C-alpha positions as CSV (number, residue, x, y, z in Angstrom):
1,M,91.2,-0.8,18.4
2,S,87.9,0.9,17.6
3,A,86.3,4.1,18.2
4,P,84.2,5.5,22.1
5,T,81.3,4.8,21.1
6,T,79.5,6.0,24.6
7,T,81.1,9.5,26.2
8,A,81.2,8.8,30.6
9,I,82.1,12.1,31.9
10,V,84.3,11.0,35.2
11,T,85.0,13.8,38.0
12,G,87.9,13.4,39.9
13,A,90.0,11.4,37.3
14,S,93.8,12.2,38.1
15,R,94.6,10.0,40.5
16,G,92.8,7.1,43.2
17,F,89.6,6.5,42.8
18,G,88.6,8.3,40.1
19,R,91.5,7.5,37.8
20,A,91.1,3.3,37.8
21,I,87.2,4.0,37.2
22,A,88.5,6.5,33.6
23,A,90.8,3.3,32.9
24,A,88.3,0.7,32.9
25,L,85.9,3.0,31.4
26,V,88.3,3.4,28.3
27,A,89.2,-0.3,28.0
28,A,85.0,-0.8,28.2
29,G,85.9,1.0,24.6
30,T,84.2,4.2,26.5
31,H,85.3,8.2,25.4
32,V,86.4,9.5,29.6
33,I,85.6,13.4,30.1
34,G,87.3,13.0,32.8
35,V,87.3,16.6,35.2
36,A,89.8,17.6,37.9
37,R,91.9,20.7,39.1
38,D,95.8,19.1,38.1
39,Q,96.5,19.6,34.7
40,R,100.0,17.8,35.8
41,E,98.1,14.7,37.0
42,L,95.1,15.3,34.3
43,D,98.1,14.6,31.9
44,D,99.8,12.1,32.9
45,V,95.8,10.4,32.7
46,R,96.2,11.1,29.4
47,A,99.1,10.2,28.2
48,E,98.4,6.6,29.5
49,L,95.0,6.6,28.7
50,G,95.7,8.2,25.0
51,D,92.7,10.3,22.8
52,A,90.2,8.0,24.5
53,F,90.6,10.2,27.6
54,T,89.9,13.4,27.0
55,P,91.4,16.5,29.6
56,V,88.8,19.1,31.7
57,V,91.4,21.0,34.6
58,G,88.6,22.7,36.5
59,D,86.3,23.0,40.2
60,A,83.7,20.2,40.1
61,T,81.6,22.0,42.4
62,D,81.0,25.1,39.2
63,E,77.8,24.7,38.4
64,T,78.4,26.9,34.6
65,L,81.8,24.1,34.7
66,A,78.6,21.1,35.3
67,E,76.4,22.8,32.6
68,Q,78.9,22.9,30.3
69,L,80.6,20.0,30.0
70,I,76.4,17.7,29.6
71,G,75.4,20.5,27.1
72,E,78.5,20.0,24.7
73,H,79.5,16.2,25.4
74,R,75.9,14.0,26.7
75,P,77.4,11.5,28.1
76,T,75.7,8.7,28.7
77,L,76.7,8.3,32.2
78,L,77.8,10.4,34.2
79,V,80.6,8.8,37.0
80,L,80.7,11.6,40.3
81,N,83.7,10.6,42.3
82,A,84.9,14.5,43.0
83,G,86.0,15.1,46.8
84,A,88.6,17.0,49.0
85,T,90.6,15.4,51.3
86,P,89.3,15.4,55.2
87,P,91.2,16.1,57.6
88,M,91.9,14.3,60.7
89,G,91.1,14.8,64.2
90,P,88.6,13.9,67.1
91,V,85.6,16.1,66.8
92,H,86.9,19.5,69.4
93,E,89.6,19.5,66.9
94,H,88.1,21.2,64.1
95,T,87.1,24.4,63.3
96,W,84.0,24.7,61.6
97,D,85.7,25.5,58.0
98,T,87.4,22.0,58.6
99,F,84.0,20.1,59.8
100,S,82.6,21.2,56.8
101,R,84.9,20.9,53.9
102,N,83.8,17.6,52.8
103,W,79.8,19.3,52.8
104,Q,81.8,21.5,50.6
105,V,83.0,19.8,47.9
106,D,82.1,16.2,47.7
107,T,78.8,16.9,48.4
108,K,78.0,20.8,46.7
109,H,79.5,18.8,44.1
110,A,77.3,15.9,43.9
111,F,74.1,18.4,44.5
112,T,75.7,19.5,41.5
113,W,76.1,17.3,38.9
114,I,72.4,16.0,39.4
115,G,70.8,19.0,39.6
116,Q,72.5,19.3,36.0
117,A,71.9,15.7,35.0
118,L,67.9,16.3,35.6
119,R,67.6,20.3,33.9
120,T,69.3,19.3,31.0
121,P,68.6,16.7,30.7
122,L,70.5,13.8,30.5
123,A,69.1,11.2,27.4
124,P,66.7,7.7,28.1
125,G,68.8,4.7,30.0
126,S,71.7,6.8,31.4
127,V,73.3,6.9,34.0
128,V,74.1,8.4,36.9
129,V,76.6,6.9,39.4
130,A,77.7,8.6,42.9
131,M,80.4,7.5,44.8
132,S,80.1,7.9,48.7
133,S,80.9,5.9,51.4
134,G,81.6,2.9,53.5
135,A,81.7,5.8,56.2
136,A,78.0,6.8,55.9
137,L,76.5,4.0,56.9
138,G,78.8,3.4,60.5
139,G,80.6,7.4,60.4
140,S,84.4,7.9,60.6
141,P,85.0,9.8,64.2
142,L,88.5,11.3,62.6
143,S,87.3,12.8,59.8
144,G,84.9,16.0,60.2
145,G,81.3,15.6,58.0
146,Y,82.8,13.8,56.0
147,A,80.6,11.0,56.7
148,S,78.1,12.9,56.6
149,A,78.9,14.5,54.0
150,K,79.2,10.8,52.1
151,A,75.4,9.9,53.8
152,A,74.0,13.0,52.3
153,I,75.1,11.9,48.6
154,R,72.6,9.0,48.9
155,Y,70.2,11.3,49.6
156,L,69.9,13.5,46.9
157,R,70.5,9.7,44.2
158,N,67.5,8.9,45.7
159,Y,65.5,12.1,45.5
160,A,67.2,12.6,41.8
161,A,65.3,9.0,41.4
162,D,62.2,10.2,42.5
163,E,62.6,13.1,40.4
164,S,63.6,11.3,36.8
165,A,60.8,8.5,37.9
166,R,58.4,11.7,38.1
167,A,59.0,13.0,34.9
168,G,59.9,10.4,32.7
169,L,63.3,11.0,32.2
170,G,64.6,7.2,32.4
171,I,67.7,8.4,33.9
172,R,68.3,6.0,36.4
173,F,71.0,7.0,39.7
174,V,73.4,4.3,41.5
175,T,75.2,5.3,44.5
176,L,78.6,3.1,45.3
177,L,79.9,3.0,48.9
178,P,83.2,1.9,49.5
179,Q,85.2,0.5,51.8
180,L,88.0,1.8,53.5
181,S,91.5,1.5,51.1
182,P,94.5,1.8,52.4
183,T,95.4,3.2,48.5
184,G,95.0,6.5,48.3
185,L,92.3,9.0,49.8
186,G,92.4,6.0,52.1
187,A,95.8,5.5,53.7
188,I,94.7,8.6,55.7
189,G,92.4,7.6,56.9
190,V,94.1,4.1,57.5
191,E,97.1,5.6,59.1
192,G,94.3,7.7,61.7
193,Y,92.4,4.5,62.8
194,A,96.0,2.8,62.9
195,A,97.1,5.3,65.4
196,R,94.0,6.0,67.6
197,E,94.3,2.4,68.4
198,G,97.4,2.1,69.5
199,I,98.8,-0.3,66.4
200,S,100.3,-1.2,62.9
201,V,98.8,0.1,60.0
202,D,100.0,-3.2,58.5
203,A,97.6,-4.8,61.2
204,F,95.0,-2.0,61.0
205,V,95.1,-3.3,57.2
206,Q,95.0,-6.9,57.4
207,R,91.4,-6.6,59.6
208,L,90.7,-5.1,56.3
209,A,91.3,-8.1,54.5
210,P,90.2,-9.2,51.6
211,V,91.6,-5.4,50.7
212,L,89.8,-3.0,48.3
213,T,91.4,-1.8,45.4
214,P,91.2,1.4,42.5
215,E,90.5,-1.9,40.0
216,L,87.9,-3.4,42.3
217,V,86.0,0.3,41.9
218,G,86.2,0.5,37.8
219,K,85.1,-2.7,37.7
220,A,82.1,-2.0,39.5
221,V,81.6,0.9,37.7
222,L,81.5,-1.0,34.9
223,E,78.8,-3.4,36.4
224,V,76.6,-1.5,37.2
225,A,76.3,1.3,34.7
226,A,75.1,-2.4,32.3
227,D,73.0,-3.7,34.4
228,P,69.8,-1.6,33.1
229,D,67.9,-3.5,36.6
230,S,71.2,-2.4,38.4
231,A,70.3,-2.5,42.3
232,A,69.5,2.1,43.8
233,E,72.9,1.2,46.2
234,Y,76.1,-1.2,46.3
235,Q,78.6,-1.5,49.1
236,V,82.2,-1.9,46.9
237,G,84.9,-4.2,49.1
238,G,87.5,-7.0,48.2
239,T,84.7,-9.3,47.7
240,G,82.8,-6.8,44.5
241,L,79.8,-6.1,45.0
242,R,76.9,-6.0,47.9
243,T,73.7,-4.9,47.5
244,L,72.1,-2.9,50.3
245,P,68.9,-3.3,51.4
């Protein structure tokens, strides 16, 4: 196998969508710097993907870490995938701490890395892919502030794209909004909403068909990263990408 010719940083790379994104990028010849909190899980990814995957244990919301990794590795692709598992329950059962958890992780980490991408800045032609959620469009009444935290990521992408254009930086910013999936973090949501409706998990999953898989998310990231004329935002489902107006 030839040596990777480009470098990407993927946050939340140890499992779920992030792991699949890292695998897709490595398979395409990219050197991936994978950031996550869990050393063991990152070591598992390294064992699977080999030397083209460099694990970094750290908090993706850490501004110093973002500055250090972007400065050291000069990536041409950032995939901002890290996020907290939302506590499940109706709004009146949340505390402010549980309601705001995804603001403190998902949104904060996107804010941190997007800001650093502009300040460094990344090289012209670089791409920042920010992972939002289909919940940003339709809401998510059992997951506290999750939907609003993911909606804020859409605004951050828009603001950053404007600043890149104003400064002539040539950095492309794209948001992906995956639909609910019964794998990884999404499995918790599927179980919660199935119980809320009084139906089985299998019956609920049938409504989601065709089901979005982590591998399809990895493919979607490859597609938008490689397309210099990509749209600003896409929904990602079991049938692939759909441009948002």
